[in-house]
Wavefront OBJ file of the C-alpha trace (Angstrom):
o trace
v -32.225 -17.631 6.228
v -28.765 -18.947 7.015
v -27.242 -16.334 4.726
v -29.213 -13.596 6.488
v -27.923 -14.825 9.836
v -24.321 -14.734 8.604
v -24.794 -11.200 7.316
v -26.298 -10.095 10.625
v -23.393 -11.651 12.558
v -20.893 -9.928 10.266
v -22.660 -6.601 10.716
v -22.735 -7.077 14.504
v -19.020 -7.922 14.409
v -18.243 -4.796 12.402
v -20.343 -2.652 14.740
v -18.611 -4.131 17.763
v -15.203 -3.531 16.208
v -16.077 0.101 15.462
v -17.293 0.575 19.031
v -14.023 -0.805 20.399
v -12.027 1.377 18.037
v -13.880 4.483 19.194
v -13.223 3.521 22.807
v -9.574 2.860 21.976
v -9.196 6.361 20.525
v -10.287 7.823 23.851
v -7.282 6.482 25.740
v -5.107 8.693 23.537
v -7.549 11.500 24.340
v -7.093 10.771 28.056
v -3.347 10.325 28.399
v -1.940 12.653 25.739
v -2.680 15.617 27.982
v 0.027 14.289 30.314
v 2.530 14.132 27.459
v 1.599 17.626 26.264
v 0.849 19.764 29.300
v 3.111 18.010 31.800
v 6.083 16.516 29.993
v 6.353 18.930 27.061
v 5.244 22.322 28.432
v 5.178 22.819 32.167
v 7.192 20.278 34.109
v 10.584 20.724 32.417
v 10.957 24.487 33.015
v 9.123 24.352 36.365
v 11.083 21.428 37.823
v 14.272 23.069 36.572
v 13.361 26.271 38.441
v 12.563 24.251 41.585
v 15.930 22.496 41.313
v 17.667 25.849 40.811
v 15.995 27.131 43.995
v 17.517 24.202 45.865
v 20.953 24.448 44.185
v 24.179 25.443 45.888
v 26.273 28.454 44.961
v 27.784 26.568 42.002
v 24.379 25.679 40.559
v 24.378 22.024 41.621
v 21.865 19.924 43.538
v 22.926 16.746 45.322
v 20.319 13.947 45.135
v 21.702 10.962 47.102
v 24.932 12.920 47.412
v 25.525 12.977 43.645
v 26.421 16.427 42.210
v 23.998 17.262 39.384
v 23.739 20.572 37.581
v 20.240 21.911 38.290
v 19.620 22.431 34.566
v 20.206 18.710 33.933
v 18.023 17.342 36.750
v 14.850 17.088 34.652
v 16.598 15.241 31.821
v 18.198 12.807 34.241
v 14.821 12.187 35.923
v 13.307 11.288 32.555
v 16.157 8.821 32.005
v 15.592 7.245 35.433
v 11.882 6.818 34.695
v 12.866 4.814 31.637
v 14.991 2.428 33.676
v 11.980 1.745 35.918
v 9.829 1.153 32.836
v 12.409 -1.293 31.440
v 12.072 -3.387 34.598
v 8.270 -3.370 34.702
v 7.020 -3.490 31.092
v 8.243 -6.979 30.085
v 6.643 -8.439 33.216
v 3.305 -6.755 32.578
v 3.345 -7.543 28.853
v 3.999 -11.235 29.376
v 1.361 -11.411 32.134
v -1.188 -9.754 29.836
v -0.553 -12.252 27.027
v -0.611 -15.268 29.352
v -3.821 -14.276 31.104
v -5.561 -12.469 28.257
v -6.625 -9.852 30.852
v -5.229 -6.542 29.674
v -7.927 -4.248 31.012
v -7.183 -4.624 34.761
v -3.488 -4.049 34.075
v -4.262 -1.038 31.859
v -6.485 0.401 34.602
v -3.792 -0.067 37.276
v -1.090 1.604 35.170
v -3.341 4.458 34.015
v -4.548 5.362 37.491
v -1.073 5.091 39.027
v 0.156 7.613 36.458
v -2.892 9.833 36.855
v -2.515 9.882 40.657
v 1.198 10.764 40.495
v 0.452 13.562 38.024
v -2.344 14.952 40.200
v 0.047 14.990 43.182
v 2.323 17.386 41.265
v 0.080 20.107 42.697
v 2.220 19.793 45.857
v 5.476 20.487 44.006
v 6.532 23.912 45.266
v 9.419 25.690 46.955
v 12.601 23.641 46.657
v 10.977 20.185 46.577
v 12.897 19.037 43.529
v 13.261 15.473 44.870
v 9.470 15.164 45.160
v 9.180 16.428 41.599
v 11.715 13.902 40.371
v 9.954 11.043 42.190
v 6.515 11.941 40.820
v 7.966 12.286 37.319
v 9.577 8.839 37.535
v 6.333 7.205 38.723
v 4.064 9.008 36.239
v 6.347 8.494 33.248
v 6.945 4.807 33.986
v 3.207 4.219 34.501
v 2.473 6.027 31.235
v 4.899 3.730 29.431
v 3.294 0.582 30.861
v -0.222 1.806 30.055
v 0.727 2.781 26.494
v 2.270 -0.650 25.927
v -1.023 -2.311 26.858
v -3.044 0.235 24.876
v -0.949 -0.237 21.734
v -1.218 -4.019 21.974
v -4.976 -3.775 21.353
v -4.391 -2.442 17.817
v -3.929 -5.831 16.053
v -7.028 -7.110 17.864
v -9.443 -4.273 17.033
v -8.365 -3.480 13.451
v -7.764 -5.783 10.459
v -4.517 -5.155 8.517
v -6.082 -2.874 5.916
v -7.508 -0.550 8.607
v -4.527 -0.208 10.932
v -2.801 2.834 9.412
v -6.086 4.759 9.521
v -7.064 3.586 13.017
v -3.615 4.306 14.449
v -3.558 7.764 12.840
v -7.013 8.590 14.206
v -5.849 7.605 17.681
v -2.911 9.988 17.504
v -5.198 12.709 16.096
v -7.570 12.260 19.054
v -4.647 12.636 21.433
v -3.321 15.785 19.834
v -6.819 17.302 19.712
v -7.184 16.727 23.467
v -3.749 18.205 24.075
v -4.687 21.318 22.102
v -8.002 21.727 23.945
v -6.426 21.489 27.396
v -3.529 23.745 26.385
v -6.011 26.490 25.502
v -7.429 26.229 29.034
v -3.867 26.155 30.441
v -2.942 29.257 28.469
v -5.969 31.161 29.772
v -5.268 30.125 33.364
v -1.543 30.816 33.189
v -1.682 34.205 31.466
v -4.566 35.447 33.645
v -3.484 33.793 36.892
v -3.795 37.072 38.819
v -7.443 37.321 37.797
v -8.010 33.870 39.284
v -6.238 34.830 42.514
v -3.303 32.529 41.815
v 0.433 33.077 41.804
v 2.390 32.026 38.702
v 3.705 28.968 40.564
v 0.234 27.984 41.748
v -1.147 28.321 38.208
v 1.529 25.948 36.905
v 0.771 23.446 39.657
v -2.962 23.597 38.861
v -2.161 22.917 35.197
v -0.016 19.932 36.161
v -2.635 18.462 38.498
v -5.501 19.012 36.070
v -3.704 16.804 33.522
v -3.822 13.954 36.029
v -7.530 14.473 36.687
v -8.256 14.563 32.934
v -6.246 11.368 32.420
v -8.143 9.507 35.123
v -11.598 10.728 34.072
v -11.403 9.920 30.357
v -9.606 6.602 30.881
v -12.996 5.276 31.990
v -14.249 5.262 28.376
v -11.733 2.786 26.884
v -11.908 0.695 30.044
v -15.652 0.285 29.458
v -15.489 -0.374 25.704
v -12.390 -2.498 25.162
v -12.733 -6.224 25.821
v -10.253 -8.874 26.794
v -9.724 -11.929 24.597
v -8.593 -15.339 25.768
v -7.250 -17.560 23.013
v -6.366 -21.235 23.479
v -2.678 -20.321 23.099
v -2.999 -17.821 25.911
v -4.839 -20.330 28.095
v -1.974 -22.787 27.653
v 0.560 -20.082 28.473
v -1.480 -19.063 31.534
v -1.224 -22.567 32.909
v 2.550 -22.379 32.886
v 2.580 -19.897 35.741
v 3.582 -16.359 36.424
v 5.873 -14.197 34.348
v 9.588 -14.479 34.747
v 11.283 -11.868 36.942
v 12.510 -8.580 35.484
v 15.311 -8.817 33.004
v 14.795 -12.584 32.605
v 11.398 -11.916 31.024
v 12.871 -9.224 28.785
v 15.629 -11.630 27.758
v 13.020 -14.313 26.995
v 11.076 -11.861 24.816
v 14.236 -10.828 22.967
v 15.186 -14.490 22.417
v 11.780 -15.093 20.877
v 12.176 -12.026 18.693
v 15.574 -13.251 17.486
v 13.687 -15.922 15.595
v 12.196 -13.012 13.648
v 15.313 -10.901 12.957
v 13.509 -8.533 10.594
v 11.049 -7.558 13.336
v 14.032 -6.973 15.596
v 15.715 -4.884 12.872
v 12.648 -2.640 12.630
v 12.607 -2.226 16.417
v 16.286 -1.223 16.381
v 15.608 1.454 13.765
v 12.561 2.669 15.677
v 14.517 2.698 18.945
v 17.041 5.077 17.417
v 14.844 7.594 15.604
v 12.108 7.582 18.233
v 14.688 8.308 20.912
v 15.288 11.565 19.053
v 11.539 12.283 18.784
v 10.886 11.681 22.482
v 13.853 13.821 23.521
v 12.656 16.725 21.368
v 9.194 16.404 22.949
v 10.516 16.423 26.508
v 13.296 19.004 26.120
v 11.864 21.525 23.625
v 10.360 23.799 26.258
v 13.589 23.729 28.285
v 15.452 24.790 25.131
v 12.928 27.543 24.449
v 12.938 28.940 27.982
v 16.609 28.561 28.898
v 18.413 29.123 25.568
v 15.978 31.279 23.577
v 14.728 33.343 26.551
v 11.076 32.742 25.674
v 8.324 33.148 28.257
v 5.972 30.417 29.406
v 3.062 31.899 27.452
v 5.085 31.765 24.233
v 5.972 28.125 24.908
v 2.326 27.239 25.512
v 1.276 28.884 22.227
v 4.076 27.049 20.388
v 3.080 23.681 21.782
v -0.569 24.473 21.029
v 0.483 25.094 17.433
v 2.267 21.729 17.423
v -0.870 20.014 18.722
v -3.184 21.566 16.135
v -0.893 20.825 13.214
v -0.153 17.334 14.537
v -3.838 16.440 14.169
v -3.734 17.414 10.491
v -0.260 15.928 10.069
v -1.245 12.530 11.511
v -4.272 12.282 9.214
v -2.363 13.589 6.181
v 0.542 11.163 6.611
v -1.999 8.375 7.078
v -3.414 9.237 3.637
v 0.081 9.413 2.137
v 0.757 5.934 3.512
v -2.207 4.588 1.534
v -0.526 5.858 -1.644
v 3.192 5.423 -0.956
v 3.223 2.878 1.867
v 3.929 3.335 5.557
v 7.673 2.708 5.307
v 8.312 5.340 2.615
v 6.143 7.856 4.430
v 8.038 7.328 7.683
v 11.374 7.738 5.879
v 10.157 11.025 4.422
v 9.137 12.221 7.878
v 12.630 11.439 9.224
v 14.154 13.677 6.548
v 11.779 16.439 7.645
v 12.740 15.871 11.303
v 16.438 16.203 10.463
v 15.987 19.460 8.545
v 13.693 20.953 11.196
v 15.960 20.107 14.116
v 19.078 21.368 12.361
v 17.276 24.657 11.699
v 16.435 24.871 15.404
v 20.125 25.233 16.238
v 20.208 28.602 14.486
v 17.072 30.129 16.012
v 17.726 33.635 17.381
v 17.009 34.222 21.060
v 14.079 36.375 22.085
v 12.219 36.090 18.757
v 9.145 33.883 19.187
v 8.083 34.027 15.513
v 10.933 31.743 14.445
v 10.201 29.393 17.327
v 6.616 29.174 16.048
v 7.931 28.275 12.579
v 10.001 25.505 14.144
v 6.949 24.316 16.098
v 4.920 24.190 12.874
v 7.539 21.987 11.217
v 7.584 19.622 14.193
v 3.795 19.443 14.344
v 3.389 18.431 10.716
v 5.591 15.334 11.083
v 5.200 14.435 14.763
v 1.866 12.628 14.814
v 2.253 10.881 11.477
v 5.715 9.470 12.130
v 4.571 7.971 15.440
v 1.172 6.720 14.238
v 2.573 4.987 11.155
v 5.414 3.422 13.136
v 2.869 1.905 15.506
v 0.661 0.545 12.739
v 3.651 -0.793 10.771
v 4.947 -2.642 13.827
v 1.505 -4.185 14.431
v 1.988 -6.118 11.168
v 5.277 -7.541 12.488
v 3.802 -9.041 15.687
v 3.060 -12.800 15.656
v -0.541 -13.622 16.674
v -1.027 -14.255 20.405
v 2.053 -12.242 21.469
v 0.662 -8.709 21.100
v 1.303 -7.376 24.619
v 4.691 -9.100 24.956
v 5.954 -7.687 21.659
v 4.420 -4.291 22.282
v 6.289 -4.200 25.594
v 9.477 -4.309 23.523
v 7.985 -1.677 21.206
v 7.136 0.557 24.157
v 10.690 0.148 25.441
v 11.712 1.608 22.094
v 8.924 4.218 22.192
v 9.258 5.630 25.698
v 11.075 2.914 27.569
v 14.395 2.994 25.741
v 14.296 6.753 25.208
v 16.900 7.308 27.885
v 19.902 7.881 25.656
v 18.542 11.071 24.077
v 17.761 12.859 27.377
v 21.025 11.561 28.814
v 22.984 12.874 25.817
v 21.076 16.160 25.979
v 21.821 16.530 29.706
v 25.480 15.509 29.394
v 26.054 17.842 26.450
v 24.645 20.748 28.414
v 26.601 19.764 31.526
v 29.868 19.667 29.534
v 29.310 22.696 27.304
v 26.799 24.850 29.164
v 24.984 25.354 25.818
v 21.494 24.106 25.036
v 22.201 24.752 21.331
v 24.942 22.135 21.390
v 22.554 19.832 23.249
v 19.757 20.196 20.672
v 21.986 19.726 17.614
v 23.385 16.507 19.086
v 19.943 14.930 18.523
v 20.211 15.098 14.716
v 22.281 11.910 14.798
v 19.273 9.890 15.996
v 17.230 10.758 12.907
v 20.049 10.171 10.429
v 21.011 6.796 11.885
v 17.368 5.783 12.260
v 16.719 6.583 8.586
v 19.597 4.378 7.454
v 18.516 1.461 9.660
v 14.847 1.631 8.624
v 15.692 1.879 4.923
v 17.461 -1.495 5.172
v 14.413 -3.371 6.593
v 12.416 -5.399 3.956
v 9.039 -4.915 5.649
v 6.998 -7.137 3.309
v 9.236 -10.117 4.065
v 9.195 -9.209 7.774
v 5.384 -9.350 7.822
v 5.376 -12.752 6.149
v 8.004 -14.069 8.581
v 5.767 -12.997 11.497
v 2.970 -15.168 10.114
v 0.679 -12.319 9.090
v -0.991 -11.528 5.744
v 0.923 -8.914 3.726
v -1.198 -5.867 2.822
v -1.303 -4.763 -0.793
v 0.592 -1.574 0.083
v 2.944 -1.308 3.042
l 1 2 3 4 5 6 7 8 9 10 11 12 13 14 15 16 17 18 19 20 21 22 23 24 25 26 27 28 29 30 31 32 33 34 35 36 37 38 39 40 41 42 43 44 45 46 47 48 49 50 51 52 53 54 55 56 57 58 59 60 61 62 63 64 65 66 67 68 69 70 71 72 73 74 75 76 77 78 79 80 81 82 83 84 85 86 87 88 89 90 91 92 93 94 95 96 97 98 99 100 101 102 103 104 105 106 107 108 109 110 111 112 113 114 115 116 117 118 119 120 121 122 123 124 125 126 127 128 129 130 131 132 133 134 135 136 137 138 139 140 141 142 143 144 145 146 147 148 149 150 151 152 153 154 155 156 157 158 159 160 161 162 163 164 165 166 167 168 169 170 171 172 173 174 175 176 177 178 179 180 181 182 183 184 185 186 187 188 189 190 191 192 193 194 195 196 197 198 199 200 201 202 203 204 205 206 207 208 209 210 211 212 213 214 215 216 217 218 219 220 221 222 223 224 225 226 227 228 229 230 231 232 233 234 235 236 237 238 239 240 241 242 243 244 245 246 247 248 249 250 251 252 253 254 255 256 257 258 259 260 261 262 263 264 265 266 267 268 269 270 271 272 273 274 275 276 277 278 279 280 281 282 283 284 285 286 287 288 289 290 291 292 293 294 295 296 297 298 299 300 301 302 303 304 305 306 307 308 309 310 311 312 313 314 315 316 317 318 319 320 321 322 323 324 325 326 327 328 329 330 331 332 333 334 335 336 337 338 339 340 341 342 343 344 345 346 347 348 349 350 351 352 353 354 355 356 357 358 359 360 361 362 363 364 365 366 367 368 369 370 371 372 373 374 375 376 377 378 379 380 381 382 383 384 385 386 387 388 389 390 391 392 393 394 395 396 397 398 399 400 401 402 403 404 405 406 407 408 409 410 411 412 413 414 415 416 417 418 419 420 421 422 423 424 425 426 427 428 429 430 431 432 433 434 435 436 437 438 439 440 441 442 443 444 445 446 447 448 449 450 451 452 453 454
């Protein structure tokens, strides 16, 4: 009878874990539409056109009296959003670990981002400053929410399941992005039939991403549960989180005791900076340098989304055979080749842009999903949110150098081709840094069991 009780408890625990995992997947389903429809497809070209409408005769706008080429305003806004995220994420991460209450913080960040995105409906005329402000708020909130979301992974999946669970999460997100992009494409291409101008159709697409984000965020907020460990209770008694950069410095000091975890984060910071910049600037490159229409860009990103679902799952399977580290290294080689080929794309020929999109899609989801699951093995127990705040700084938070380099290169050369080829360096350097990290020893140093294949 005692054995039967133990089996029942184990089964209930497994069922509960699966239920949490399914709820966890749905936050990717909720928020990835922002990354796809807003950040990747519509906002870059649209905000650039709004800034150009407000520009002077030399093509410059002057936020706070600073001369900025209109074509660089979007990239600079992305960089500013990162600075805000750098200030906020360490505070929220430490507070989440001390209190053990991640869900209220996740809800606050998610709905702040969703509200800012919904308000992009009012971005018209020459309101480029409003667009920049909403982008900064939405992008920073997305970074904070993703940090909290990612920190659940070590809690809801044992080590042997994490590659698969992480990959499924990314696949859910890309599937949602593809579904909403189909609706966006129909609305945008047939905007006259709906009685909308082209500008109004874009603004509806932007706002609908915020509504989608807020609606589907309810599912993970209902299914995920907070956990209070004795270590967290002791930390909670010590008081509130340290202010701003002091908390970040405290987290980094703690990570210095695990230099191999810090070495992985450095590698990830570099190559992911390239990935995030490609995501945010690809549609600007396609519209401004390759003279491709918005419908072509939507189809290309839709292709990326569809192939990213298959790519995330396929790279997850490869990781079971070759290990996560080797699979990530292979994806970085593919990123380098694909991006270098993008420099030579002819203008006005969408077929080659679709080929480039296919190459990006096949490696995009897998490289991100496996990086997340690999890092989860390097986090010491009880410090998930705090360490994932540093990870998110590398994921979205520290991805300011790529957009800044992209914007500066364009400002100095006037060529988006020069700007896009400058990003190859991130993948090459990231490959070298990651190859030098002994991940099995890093996992042991973090106090976690080492999987059979990693």
